C-alpha positions as protocol buffer text, in pm:
chain_id: "A"
residue {
  index: 1
  type: UNK
  ca { x: 1292 y: -561 z: 2533 }
}
residue {
  index: 2
  type: UNK
  ca { x: 964 y: -634 z: 2383 }
}
residue {
  index: 3
  type: UNK
  ca { x: 681 y: -413 z: 2503 }
}
residue {
  index: 4
  type: UNK
  ca { x: 308 y: -474 z: 2431 }
}
residue {
  index: 5
  type: UNK
  ca { x: 86 y: -220 z: 2432 }
}
residue {
  index: 6
  type: UNK
  ca { x: -289 y: -225 z: 2478 }
}
residue {
  index: 7
  type: UNK
  ca { x: -493 y: -314 z: 2163 }
}
residue {
  index: 8
  type: UNK
  ca { x: -601 y: -7 z: 1943 }
}
residue {
  index: 9
  type: UNK
  ca { x: -974 y: 72 z: 1869 }
}
residue {
  index: 10
  type: UNK
  ca { x: -1003 y: -247 z: 1652 }
}
residue {
  index: 11
  type: UNK
  ca { x: -838 y: -585 z: 1710 }
}
residue {
  index: 12
  type: UNK
  ca { x: -463 y: -499 z: 1652 }
}
residue {
  index: 13
  type: UNK
  ca { x: -208 y: -547 z: 1921 }
}
residue {
  index: 14
  type: UNK
  ca { x: 78 y: -290 z: 1900 }
}
residue {
  index: 15
  type: UNK
  ca { x: 443 y: -402 z: 1968 }
}
residue {
  index: 16
  type: UNK
  ca { x: 742 y: -161 z: 2034 }
}
residue {
  index: 17
  type: UNK
  ca { x: 1051 y: -325 z: 1915 }
}
residue {
  index: 18
  type: UNK
  ca { x: 1137 y: -661 z: 1834 }
}
residue {
  index: 19
  type: UNK
  ca { x: 1397 y: -858 z: 1996 }
}
residue {
  index: 20
  type: UNK
  ca { x: 1607 y: -1140 z: 1823 }
}
residue {
  index: 21
  type: UNK
  ca { x: 1434 y: -1389 z: 2037 }
}
residue {
  index: 22
  type: UNK
  ca { x: 1104 y: -1294 z: 1985 }
}
residue {
  index: 23
  type: UNK
  ca { x: 862 y: -1592 z: 1956 }
}
residue {
  index: 24
  type: UNK
  ca { x: 506 y: -1402 z: 1918 }
}
residue {
  index: 25
  type: UNK
  ca { x: 510 y: -1442 z: 1525 }
}
residue {
  index: 26
  type: UNK
  ca { x: 498 y: -1701 z: 1284 }
}
residue {
  index: 27
  type: UNK
  ca { x: 407 y: -1738 z: 916 }
}
residue {
  index: 28
  type: UNK
  ca { x: 347 y: -1374 z: 894 }
}
residue {
  index: 29
  type: UNK
  ca { x: 218 y: -1155 z: 595 }
}
residue {
  index: 30
  type: UNK
  ca { x: 415 y: -816 z: 647 }
}
residue {
  index: 31
  type: UNK
  ca { x: 420 y: -493 z: 521 }
}
residue {
  index: 32
  type: UNK
  ca { x: 622 y: -192 z: 612 }
}
residue {
  index: 33
  type: UNK
  ca { x: 623 y: 195 z: 569 }
}
residue {
  index: 34
  type: UNK
  ca { x: 536 y: 528 z: 746 }
}
residue {
  index: 35
  type: UNK
  ca { x: 172 y: 528 z: 670 }
}
residue {
  index: 36
  type: UNK
  ca { x: 141 y: 898 z: 742 }
}
residue {
  index: 37
  type: UNK
  ca { x: -230 y: 963 z: 702 }
}
residue {
  index: 38
  type: UNK
  ca { x: -306 y: 599 z: 636 }
}
residue {
  index: 39
  type: UNK
  ca { x: -480 y: 721 z: 326 }
}
residue {
  index: 40
  type: UNK
  ca { x: -645 y: 521 z: 48 }
}
residue {
  index: 41
  type: UNK
  ca { x: -311 y: 400 z: -111 }
}
residue {
  index: 42
  type: UNK
  ca { x: -198 y: 263 z: 217 }
}
residue {
  index: 43
  type: UNK
  ca { x: -542 y: 103 z: 276 }
}
residue {
  index: 44
  type: UNK
  ca { x: -502 y: -64 z: -41 }
}
residue {
  index: 45
  type: UNK
  ca { x: -160 y: -231 z: 89 }
}
residue {
  index: 46
  type: UNK
  ca { x: -315 y: -319 z: 414 }
}
residue {
  index: 47
  type: UNK
  ca { x: -628 y: -479 z: 271 }
}
residue {
  index: 48
  type: UNK
  ca { x: -394 y: -722 z: 50 }
}
residue {
  index: 49
  type: UNK
  ca { x: -188 y: -793 z: 373 }
}
residue {
  index: 50
  type: UNK
  ca { x: -494 y: -902 z: 562 }
}
residue {
  index: 51
  type: UNK
  ca { x: -647 y: -1076 z: 257 }
}
residue {
  index: 52
  type: UNK
  ca { x: -329 y: -1279 z: 166 }
}
residue {
  index: 53
  type: UNK
  ca { x: -293 y: -1340 z: 561 }
}
residue {
  index: 54
  type: UNK
  ca { x: -641 y: -1525 z: 566 }
}
residue {
  index: 55
  type: UNK
  ca { x: -562 y: -1710 z: 253 }
}
residue {
  index: 56
  type: UNK
  ca { x: -235 y: -1850 z: 400 }
}
residue {
  index: 57
  type: UNK
  ca { x: -367 y: -1890 z: 752 }
}
residue {
  index: 58
  type: UNK
  ca { x: -119 y: -1644 z: 872 }
}
residue {
  index: 59
  type: UNK
  ca { x: -92 y: -1338 z: 1077 }
}
residue {
  index: 60
  type: UNK
  ca { x: -135 y: -994 z: 925 }
}
residue {
  index: 61
  type: UNK
  ca { x: 145 y: -751 z: 1038 }
}
residue {
  index: 62
  type: UNK
  ca { x: 241 y: -399 z: 947 }
}
residue {
  index: 63
  type: UNK
  ca { x: 581 y: -235 z: 1055 }
}
residue {
  index: 64
  type: UNK
  ca { x: 617 y: 135 z: 1095 }
}
residue {
  index: 65
  type: UNK
  ca { x: 866 y: 386 z: 1256 }
}
residue {
  index: 66
  type: UNK
  ca { x: 881 y: 637 z: 1526 }
}
residue {
  index: 67
  type: UNK
  ca { x: 991 y: 898 z: 1449 }
}
residue {
  index: 68
  type: UNK
  ca { x: 937 y: 931 z: 1065 }
}
residue {
  index: 69
  type: UNK
  ca { x: 1235 y: 857 z: 906 }
}
residue {
  index: 70
  type: UNK
  ca { x: 1270 y: 1208 z: 758 }
}
residue {
  index: 71
  type: UNK
  ca { x: 1258 y: 1346 z: 1102 }
}
residue {
  index: 72
  type: UNK
  ca { x: 1604 y: 1205 z: 1162 }
}
residue {
  index: 73
  type: UNK
  ca { x: 1746 y: 1184 z: 805 }
}
residue {
  index: 74
  type: UNK
  ca { x: 1639 y: 1533 z: 691 }
}
residue {
  index: 75
  type: UNK
  ca { x: 1533 y: 1743 z: 991 }
}
residue {
  index: 76
  type: UNK
  ca { x: 1573 y: 2059 z: 809 }
}
residue {
  index: 77
  type: UNK
  ca { x: 1259 y: 1982 z: 595 }
}
residue {
  index: 78
  type: UNK
  ca { x: 1030 y: 2025 z: 911 }
}
residue {
  index: 79
  type: UNK
  ca { x: 792 y: 1753 z: 744 }
}
residue {
  index: 80
  type: UNK
  ca { x: 453 y: 1813 z: 914 }
}
residue {
  index: 81
  type: UNK
  ca { x: 276 y: 1471 z: 954 }
}
residue {
  index: 82
  type: UNK
  ca { x: -79 y: 1415 z: 865 }
}
residue {
  index: 83
  type: UNK
  ca { x: -148 y: 1219 z: 1180 }
}
residue {
  index: 84
  type: UNK
  ca { x: -22 y: 1196 z: 1551 }
}
residue {
  index: 85
  type: UNK
  ca { x: 131 y: 843 z: 1637 }
}
residue {
  index: 86
  type: UNK
  ca { x: -169 y: 777 z: 1830 }
}
residue {
  index: 87
  type: UNK
  ca { x: -398 y: 872 z: 1576 }
}
residue {
  index: 88
  type: UNK
  ca { x: -189 y: 637 z: 1303 }
}
residue {
  index: 89
  type: UNK
  ca { x: -173 y: 322 z: 1536 }
}
residue {
  index: 90
  type: UNK
  ca { x: -540 y: 357 z: 1576 }
}
residue {
  index: 91
  type: UNK
  ca { x: -606 y: 365 z: 1221 }
}
residue {
  index: 92
  type: UNK
  ca { x: -377 y: 92 z: 1156 }
}
residue {
  index: 93
  type: UNK
  ca { x: -531 y: -129 z: 1413 }
}
residue {
  index: 94
  type: UNK
  ca { x: -855 y: -54 z: 1264 }
}
residue {
  index: 95
  type: UNK
  ca { x: -761 y: -198 z: 910 }
}
residue {
  index: 96
  type: UNK
  ca { x: -787 y: -556 z: 1046 }
}
residue {
  index: 97
  type: UNK
  ca { x: -430 y: -600 z: 1109 }
}
residue {
  index: 98
  type: UNK
  ca { x: -343 y: -880 z: 1406 }
}
residue {
  index: 99
  type: UNK
  ca { x: -26 y: -657 z: 1489 }
}
residue {
  index: 100
  type: UNK
  ca { x: 134 y: -359 z: 1453 }
}
residue {
  index: 101
  type: UNK
  ca { x: 522 y: -316 z: 1524 }
}
residue {
  index: 102
  type: UNK
  ca { x: 663 y: 20 z: 1601 }
}
residue {
  index: 103
  type: UNK
  ca { x: 1054 y: 42 z: 1544 }
}
residue {
  index: 104
  type: UNK
  ca { x: 1264 y: 324 z: 1686 }
}
residue {
  index: 105
  type: UNK
  ca { x: 1409 y: 505 z: 1391 }
}
residue {
  index: 106
  type: UNK
  ca { x: 1756 y: 624 z: 1504 }
}
residue {
  index: 107
  type: UNK
  ca { x: 2077 y: 698 z: 1308 }
}
residue {
  index: 108
  type: UNK
  ca { x: 2221 y: 354 z: 1396 }
}
residue {
  index: 109
  type: UNK
  ca { x: 1892 y: 210 z: 1264 }
}
residue {
  index: 110
  type: UNK
  ca { x: 1920 y: 395 z: 941 }
}
residue {
  index: 111
  type: UNK
  ca { x: 2273 y: 256 z: 892 }
}
residue {
  index: 112
  type: UNK
  ca { x: 2178 y: -109 z: 890 }
}
residue {
  index: 113
  type: UNK
  ca { x: 2226 y: -256 z: 518 }
}
residue {
  index: 114
  type: UNK
  ca { x: 1884 y: -367 z: 360 }
}
residue {
  index: 115
  type: UNK
  ca { x: 2001 y: -741 z: 344 }
}
residue {
  index: 116
  type: UNK
  ca { x: 2050 y: -740 z: 722 }
}
residue {
  index: 117
  type: UNK
  ca { x: 1717 y: -575 z: 791 }
}
residue {
  index: 118
  type: UNK
  ca { x: 1523 y: -837 z: 578 }
}
residue {
  index: 119
  type: UNK
  ca { x: 1728 y: -1137 z: 748 }
}
residue {
  index: 120
  type: UNK
  ca { x: 1705 y: -996 z: 1104 }
}
residue {
  index: 121
  type: UNK
  ca { x: 1346 y: -864 z: 1084 }
}
residue {
  index: 122
  type: UNK
  ca { x: 1128 y: -1046 z: 825 }
}
residue {
  index: 123
  type: UNK
  ca { x: 1317 y: -1388 z: 836 }
}
residue {
  index: 124
  type: UNK
  ca { x: 1455 y: -1420 z: 1207 }
}
residue {
  index: 125
  type: UNK
  ca { x: 1195 y: -1225 z: 1419 }
}
residue {
  index: 126
  type: UNK
  ca { x: 867 y: -1207 z: 1194 }
}
residue {
  index: 127
  type: UNK
  ca { x: 920 y: -1536 z: 1033 }
}
residue {
  index: 128
  type: UNK
  ca { x: 752 y: -1411 z: 726 }
}
residue {
  index: 129
  type: UNK
  ca { x: 577 y: -1604 z: 454 }
}
residue {
  index: 130
  type: UNK
  ca { x: 482 y: -1314 z: 236 }
}
residue {
  index: 131
  type: UNK
  ca { x: 583 y: -928 z: 186 }
}
residue {
  index: 132
  type: UNK
  ca { x: 340 y: -682 z: 52 }
}
residue {
  index: 133
  type: UNK
  ca { x: 489 y: -358 z: -37 }
}
residue {
  index: 134
  type: UNK
  ca { x: 375 y: -51 z: -276 }
}
residue {
  index: 135
  type: UNK
  ca { x: 518 y: -48 z: -638 }
}
residue {
  index: 136
  type: UNK
  ca { x: 780 y: 234 z: -530 }
}
residue {
  index: 137
  type: UNK
  ca { x: 897 y: 109 z: -214 }
}
residue {
  index: 138
  type: UNK
  ca { x: 1280 y: 125 z: -96 }
}
residue {
  index: 139
  type: UNK
  ca { x: 1443 y: 78 z: 250 }
}
residue {
  index: 140
  type: UNK
  ca { x: 1758 y: 23 z: 428 }
}
residue {
  index: 141
  type: UNK
  ca { x: 2094 y: 221 z: 435 }
}
residue {
  index: 142
  type: UNK
  ca { x: 2081 y: 462 z: 175 }
}
residue {
  index: 143
  type: UNK
  ca { x: 1727 y: 331 z: 33 }
}
residue {
  index: 144
  type: UNK
  ca { x: 1965 y: 33 z: -114 }
}
residue {
  index: 145
  type: UNK
  ca { x: 1680 y: -203 z: -77 }
}
residue {
  index: 146
  type: UNK
  ca { x: 1420 y: -245 z: -351 }
}
residue {
  index: 147
  type: UNK
  ca { x: 1138 y: -471 z: -471 }
}
residue {
  index: 148
  type: UNK
  ca { x: 1411 y: -684 z: -678 }
}
residue {
  index: 149
  type: UNK
  ca { x: 1631 y: -728 z: -363 }
}
residue {
  index: 150
  type: UNK
  ca { x: 1320 y: -853 z: -164 }
}
residue {
  index: 151
  type: UNK
  ca { x: 1236 y: -1086 z: -441 }
}
residue {
  index: 152
  type: UNK
  ca { x: 1579 y: -1233 z: -470 }
}
residue {
  index: 153
  type: UNK
  ca { x: 1589 y: -1275 z: -90 }
}
residue {
  index: 154
  type: UNK
  ca { x: 1242 y: -1433 z: -65 }
}
residue {
  index: 155
  type: UNK
  ca { x: 1362 y: -1706 z: -330 }
}
residue {
  index: 156
  type: UNK
  ca { x: 1652 y: -1788 z: -70 }
}
residue {
  index: 157
  type: UNK
  ca { x: 1465 y: -1776 z: 233 }
}
residue {
  index: 158
  type: UNK
  ca { x: 1118 y: -1894 z: 141 }
}
residue {
  index: 159
  type: UNK
  ca { x: 897 y: -1603 z: 115 }
}
residue {
  index: 160
  type: UNK
  ca { x: 700 y: -1435 z: -165 }
}
residue {
  index: 161
  type: UNK
  ca { x: 645 y: -1067 z: -254 }
}
residue {
  index: 162
  type: UNK
  ca { x: 334 y: -908 z: -363 }
}
residue {
  index: 163
  type: UNK
  ca { x: 339 y: -553 z: -504 }
}
residue {
  index: 164
  type: UNK
  ca { x: 31 y: -336 z: -499 }
}
residue {
  index: 165
  type: UNK
  ca { x: 25 y: -35 z: -753 }
}
residue {
  index: 166
  type: UNK
  ca { x: -63 y: 329 z: -694 }
}
residue {
  index: 167
  type: UNK
  ca { x: -407 y: 433 z: -612 }
}
residue {
  index: 168
  type: UNK
  ca { x: -579 y: 722 z: -833 }
}
residue {
  index: 169
  type: UNK
  ca { x: -838 y: 932 z: -738 }
}
residue {
  index: 170
  type: UNK
  ca { x: -995 y: 1145 z: -1003 }
}
residue {
  index: 171
  type: UNK
  ca { x: -658 y: 1111 z: -1216 }
}
residue {
  index: 172
  type: UNK
  ca { x: -436 y: 1184 z: -925 }
}
residue {
  index: 173
  type: UNK
  ca { x: -202 y: 930 z: -757 }
}
residue {
  index: 174
  type: UNK
  ca { x: -303 y: 910 z: -375 }
}
residue {
  index: 175
  type: UNK
  ca { x: 2 y: 1031 z: -164 }
}
residue {
  index: 176
  type: UNK
  ca { x: 75 y: 1202 z: 182 }
}
residue {
  index: 177
  type: UNK
  ca { x: 244 y: 1483 z: -2 }
}
residue {
  index: 178
  type: UNK
  ca { x: -44 y: 1572 z: -231 }
}
residue {
  index: 179
  type: UNK
  ca { x: -304 y: 1543 z: 83 }
}
residue {
  index: 180
  type: UNK
  ca { x: -56 y: 1784 z: 269 }
}
residue {
  index: 181
  type: UNK
  ca { x: -85 y: 2034 z: -31 }
}
residue {
  index: 182
  type: UNK
  ca { x: -468 y: 2005 z: -40 }
}
residue {
  index: 183
  type: UNK
  ca { x: -467 y: 2086 z: 359 }
}
residue {
  index: 184
  type: UNK
  ca { x: -240 y: 2386 z: 317 }
}
residue {
  index: 185
  type: UNK
  ca { x: -491 y: 2520 z: 58 }
}
residue {
  index: 186
  type: UNK
  ca { x: -774 y: 2464 z: 261 }
}
residue {
  index: 187
  type: UNK
  ca { x: -915 y: 2194 z: 41 }
}
residue {
  index: 188
  type: UNK
  ca { x: -1034 y: 1948 z: 307 }
}
residue {
  index: 189
  type: UNK
  ca { x: -1306 y: 1773 z: 116 }
}
residue {
  index: 190
  type: UNK
  ca { x: -1062 y: 1694 z: -147 }
}
residue {
  index: 191
  type: UNK
  ca { x: -813 y: 1576 z: 112 }
}
residue {
  index: 192
  type: UNK
  ca { x: -1083 y: 1371 z: 263 }
}
residue {
  index: 193
  type: UNK
  ca { x: -1132 y: 1193 z: -71 }
}
residue {
  index: 194
  type: UNK
  ca { x: -781 y: 1082 z: -86 }
}
residue {
  index: 195
  type: UNK
  ca { x: -768 y: 986 z: 268 }
}
residue {
  index: 196
  type: UNK
  ca { x: -1098 y: 802 z: 260 }
}
residue {
  index: 197
  type: UNK
  ca { x: -1235 y: 991 z: 566 }
}
residue {
  index: 198
  type: UNK
  ca { x: -1246 y: 1343 z: 702 }
}
residue {
  index: 199
  type: UNK
  ca { x: -901 y: 1495 z: 796 }
}
residue {
  index: 200
  type: UNK
  ca { x: -891 y: 1500 z: 1172 }
}
residue {
  index: 201
  type: UNK
  ca { x: -696 y: 1689 z: 1433 }
}
residue {
  index: 202
  type: UNK
  ca { x: -691 y: 1607 z: 1794 }
}
residue {
  index: 203
  type: UNK
  ca { x: -620 y: 1807 z: 2105 }
}
residue {
  index: 204
  type: UNK
  ca { x: -709 y: 1925 z: 2470 }
}
residue {
  index: 205
  type: UNK
  ca { x: -969 y: 2181 z: 2532 }
}
residue {
  index: 206
  type: UNK
  ca { x: -783 y: 2490 z: 2701 }
}
residue {
  index: 207
  type: UNK
  ca { x: -912 y: 2827 z: 2839 }
}
residue {
  index: 208
  type: UNK
  ca { x: -926 y: 3089 z: 2581 }
}
residue {
  index: 209
  type: UNK
  ca { x: -1002 y: 3451 z: 2564 }
}
residue {
  index: 210
  type: UNK
  ca { x: -1375 y: 3407 z: 2663 }
}
residue {
  index: 211
  type: UNK
  ca { x: -1504 y: 3664 z: 2372 }
}
residue {
  index: 212
  type: UNK
  ca { x: -1703 y: 3389 z: 2184 }
}
residue {
  index: 213
  type: UNK
  ca { x: -1957 y: 3375 z: 2500 }
}
residue {
  index: 214
  type: UNK
  ca { x: -1908 y: 3713 z: 2631 }
}
residue {
  index: 215
  type: UNK
  ca { x: -1923 y: 3928 z: 2321 }
}
residue {
  index: 216
  type: UNK
  ca { x: -2082 y: 3713 z: 2053 }
}
residue {
  index: 217
  type: UNK
  ca { x: -2297 y: 3478 z: 2238 }
}
residue {
  index: 218
  type: UNK
  ca { x: -2133 y: 3177 z: 2060 }
}
residue {
  index: 219
  type: UNK
  ca { x: -1940 y: 2987 z: 2288 }
}
residue {
  index: 220
  type: UNK
  ca { x: -1631 y: 2807 z: 2137 }
}
residue {
  index: 221
  type: UNK
  ca { x: -1400 y: 2530 z: 2262 }
}
residue {
  index: 222
  type: UNK
  ca { x: -1032 y: 2636 z: 2228 }
}
residue {
  index: 223
  type: UNK
  ca { x: -826 y: 2345 z: 2120 }
}
residue {
  index: 224
  type: UNK
  ca { x: -464 y: 2303 z: 2158 }
}
residue {
  index: 225
  type: UNK
  ca { x: -399 y: 2071 z: 1849 }
}
residue {
  index: 226
  type: UNK
  ca { x: -143 y: 1776 z: 1893 }
}
residue {
  index: 227
  type: UNK
  ca { x: -136 y: 1769 z: 1499 }
}
residue {
  index: 228
  type: UNK
  ca { x: 174 y: 1915 z: 1340 }
}
residue {
  index: 229
  type: UNK
  ca { x: -46 y: 2025 z: 1040 }
}
residue {
  index: 230
  type: UNK
  ca { x: -373 y: 2197 z: 1033 }
}
residue {
  index: 231
  type: UNK
  ca { x: -583 y: 2309 z: 727 }
}
residue {
  index: 232
  type: UNK
  ca { x: -536 y: 2664 z: 621 }
}
residue {
  index: 233
  type: UNK
  ca { x: -693 y: 2941 z: 802 }
}
residue {
  index: 234
  type: UNK
  ca { x: -1053 y: 2981 z: 750 }
}
residue {
  index: 235
  type: UNK
  ca { x: -1410 y: 2869 z: 865 }
}
residue {
  index: 236
  type: UNK
  ca { x: -1512 y: 2494 z: 837 }
}
residue {
  index: 237
  type: UNK
  ca { x: -1798 y: 2279 z: 877 }
}
residue {
  index: 238
  type: UNK
  ca { x: -1669 y: 1994 z: 1115 }
}
residue {
  index: 239
  type: UNK
  ca { x: -1796 y: 1675 z: 1316 }
}
residue {
  index: 240
  type: UNK
  ca { x: -1633 y: 1691 z: 1664 }
}
residue {
  index: 241
  type: UNK
  ca { x: -1577 y: 1328 z: 1855 }
}
residue {
  index: 242
  type: UNK
  ca { x: -1622 y: 1348 z: 2203 }
}
residue {
  index: 243
  type: UNK
  ca { x: -1579 y: 1028 z: 2365 }
}
residue {
  index: 244
  type: UNK
  ca { x: -1835 y: 785 z: 2191 }
}
residue {
  index: 245
  type: UNK
  ca { x: -2050 y: 1084 z: 2083 }
}
residue {
  index: 246
  type: UNK
  ca { x: -2013 y: 1282 z: 1726 }
}
residue {
  index: 247
  type: UNK
  ca { x: -2137 y: 1624 z: 1749 }
}
residue {
  index: 248
  type: UNK
  ca { x: -2183 y: 1891 z: 1460 }
}
residue {
  index: 249
  type: UNK
  ca { x: -1970 y: 2215 z: 1480 }
}
residue {
  index: 250
  type: UNK
  ca { x: -1835 y: 2508 z: 1293 }
}
residue {
  index: 251
  type: UNK
  ca { x: -1463 y: 2541 z: 1351 }
}
residue {
  index: 252
  type: UNK
  ca { x: -1224 y: 2862 z: 1286 }
}
residue {
  index: 253
  type: UNK
  ca { x: -857 y: 2833 z: 1218 }
}
residue {
  index: 254
  type: UNK
  ca { x: -678 y: 3178 z: 1244 }
}
residue {
  index: 255
  type: UNK
  ca { x: -577 y: 3452 z: 1435 }
}
residue {
  index: 256
  type: UNK
  ca { x: -929 y: 3628 z: 1472 }
}
residue {
  index: 257
  type: UNK
  ca { x: -818 y: 3946 z: 1301 }
}
residue {
  index: 258
  type: UNK
  ca { x: -1129 y: 4125 z: 1428 }
}
residue {
  index: 259
  type: UNK
  ca { x: -984 y: 4118 z: 1757 }
}
residue {
  index: 260
  type: UNK
  ca { x: -629 y: 4211 z: 1629 }
}
residue {
  index: 261
  type: UNK
  ca { x: -485 y: 3880 z: 1749 }
}
residue {
  index: 262
  type: UNK
  ca { x: -146 y: 3731 z: 1629 }
}
residue {
  index: 263
  type: UNK
  ca { x: -138 y: 3373 z: 1767 }
}
residue {
  index: 264
  type: UNK
  ca { x: -297 y: 3111 z: 1535 }
}
residue {
  index: 265
  type: UNK
  ca { x: -574 y: 2918 z: 1710 }
}
residue {
  index: 266
  type: UNK
  ca { x: -815 y: 2641 z: 1652 }
}
residue {
  index: 267
  type: UNK
  ca { x: -1174 y: 2722 z: 1809 }
}
residue {
  index: 268
  type: UNK
  ca { x: -1483 y: 2534 z: 1770 }
}
residue {
  index: 269
  type: UNK
  ca { x: -1851 y: 2601 z: 1857 }
}
residue {
  index: 270
  type: UNK
  ca { x: -2056 y: 2291 z: 1906 }
}
residue {
  index: 271
  type: UNK
  ca { x: -2400 y: 2338 z: 1750 }
}
residue {
  index: 272
  type: UNK
  ca { x: -2690 y: 2293 z: 2005 }
}
residue {
  index: 273
  type: UNK
  ca { x: -2463 y: 2210 z: 2288 }
}
residue {
  index: 274
  type: UNK
  ca { x: -2440 y: 2341 z: 2635 }
}
residue {
  index: 275
  type: UNK
  ca { x: -2166 y: 2207 z: 2882 }
}
residue {
  index: 276
  type: UNK
  ca { x: -1816 y: 2257 z: 3021 }
}
residue {
  index: 277
  type: UNK
  ca { x: -1550 y: 2113 z: 2791 }
}
residue {
  index: 278
  type: UNK
  ca { x: -1227 y: 2221 z: 2972 }
}
residue {
  index: 279
  type: UNK
  ca { x: -969 y: 1946 z: 2988 }
}
residue {
  index: 280
  type: UNK
  ca { x: -1129 y: 1712 z: 2769 }
}
residue {
  index: 281
  type: UNK
  ca { x: -969 y: 1580 z: 2434 }
}
residue {
  index: 282
  type: UNK
  ca { x: -1161 y: 1624 z: 2146 }
}
residue {
  index: 283
  type: UNK
  ca { x: -1111 y: 1503 z: 1751 }
}
residue {
  index: 284
  type: UNK
  ca { x: -1221 y: 1760 z: 1501 }
}
residue {
  index: 285
  type: UNK
  ca { x: -1316 y: 1624 z: 1154 }
}
residue {
  index: 286
  type: UNK
  ca { x: -1287 y: 1887 z: 877 }
}
residue {
  index: 287
  type: UNK
  ca { x: -1589 y: 1814 z: 630 }
}
residue {
  index: 288
  type: UNK
  ca { x: -1604 y: 2158 z: 444 }
}
residue {
  index: 289
  type: UNK
  ca { x: -1444 y: 2504 z: 403 }
}
residue {
  index: 290
  type: UNK
  ca { x: -1714 y: 2749 z: 422 }
}
residue {
  index: 291
  type: UNK
  ca { x: -1499 y: 3075 z: 395 }
}
residue {
  index: 292
  type: UNK
  ca { x: -1178 y: 3238 z: 440 }
}
residue {
  index: 293
  type: UNK
  ca { x: -1098 y: 3418 z: 753 }
}
residue {
  index: 294
  type: UNK
  ca { x: -1119 y: 3809 z: 742 }
}
residue {
  index: 295
  type: UNK
  ca { x: -1153 y: 4122 z: 969 }
}
residue {
  index: 296
  type: UNK
  ca { x: -1518 y: 4246 z: 1015 }
}
residue {
  index: 297
  type: UNK
  ca { x: -1571 y: 4617 z: 1082 }
}
residue {
  index: 298
  type: UNK
  ca { x: -1766 y: 4560 z: 1405 }
}
residue {
  index: 299
  type: UNK
  ca { x: -1840 y: 4290 z: 1668 }
}
residue {
  index: 300
  type: UNK
  ca { x: -2207 y: 4301 z: 1532 }
}
residue {
  index: 301
  type: UNK
  ca { x: -2112 y: 4244 z: 1166 }
}
residue {
  index: 302
  type: UNK
  ca { x: -1887 y: 3945 z: 1282 }
}
residue {
  index: 303
  type: UNK
  ca { x: -2164 y: 3813 z: 1504 }
}
residue {
  index: 304
  type: UNK
  ca { x: -2425 y: 3812 z: 1203 }
}
residue {
  index: 305
  type: UNK
  ca { x: -2144 y: 3646 z: 985 }
}
residue {
  index: 306
  type: UNK
  ca { x: -2093 y: 3384 z: 1258 }
}
residue {
  index: 307
  type: UNK
  ca { x: -2474 y: 3293 z: 1259 }
}
residue {
  index: 308
  type: UNK
  ca { x: -2459 y: 3281 z: 875 }
}
residue {
  index: 309
  type: UNK
  ca { x: -2163 y: 3031 z: 940 }
}
residue {
  index: 310
  type: UNK
  ca { x: -2368 y: 2816 z: 1167 }
}
residue {
  index: 311
  type: UNK
  ca { x: -2664 y: 2789 z: 915 }
}
residue {
  index: 312
  type: UNK
  ca { x: -2387 y: 2700 z: 631 }
}
residue {
  index: 313
  type: UNK
  ca { x: -2222 y: 2437 z: 858 }
}
residue {
  index: 314
  type: UNK
  ca { x: -2547 y: 2294 z: 927 }
}
residue {
  index: 315
  type: UNK
  ca { x: -2631 y: 2262 z: 553 }
}
residue {
  index: 316
  type: UNK
  ca { x: -2279 y: 2127 z: 486 }
}
residue {
  index: 317
  type: UNK
  ca { x: -2306 y: 1853 z: 748 }
}
residue {
  index: 318
  type: UNK
  ca { x: -2662 y: 1752 z: 650 }
}
residue {
  index: 319
  type: UNK
  ca { x: -2551 y: 1714 z: 279 }
}
residue {
  index: 320
  type: UNK
  ca { x: -2232 y: 1502 z: 375 }
}
residue {
  index: 321
  type: UNK
  ca { x: -2415 y: 1289 z: 602 }
}
residue {
  index: 322
  type: UNK
  ca { x: -2643 y: 1198 z: 320 }
}
């Protein structure tokens, strides 16, 4: 059964599954991938899809998967994704696509031969006119499908294939794995350059220990992150999206060693803000790492450092805003 979701933040509509009798598509320009992070490399492919769809008077469509294939095929890797599924779909929709198709990735789906996938999905369901893929893309059972196979089947089935080469930033090829590595080192500014935007974590504000306001006079929002990956522990200058508003802040990722905690947490102090945030969902964009997390000899010393962090965050955010 075809389930049509509500539109994302932009114009794209999200479809879950595509039955054989689907009639929603004709003359499509299609790309396919995991798109974890929707980084600059992904965006180069998506831009080409949208451009070619306009040239061919077709529909710009991206196919992606849920869950990520490695979650099914290699669960022992415990791959932490850069975005939640909702974040990814919003970013894909915002790229200008007319539709995003989410296919359920199961062991049965993974066993589908590459030729059968092209026939059943590209040709029969999507009525593809052109396929756009990255230079190293492979697909189908055992990753047997490749660009040569796509071109061969395109000649037989009336579609063309375009290949988009890797995007480099400062001499490094943009990839999800490189961005993960940067975030694990706390290099959020560098990761943001490869993403084309700040890395963001989303989550609900939940009750915390209450020590920020009571002992340090610096109230914080304790956020339960939905993301599988957070930057390294430390103090960060952040932008916080609250509904349609974007507010400046300073965030702590860590265990608060001065208080002898052991549980990792994400806490954010919103600058010049007063109000109750409990139960709200916030998006935290990491702009710059200010320092590492460390233990202080007293609450007073910690409070002094927090005031210095707030000043540093204001300066970092003013610089990045331009």
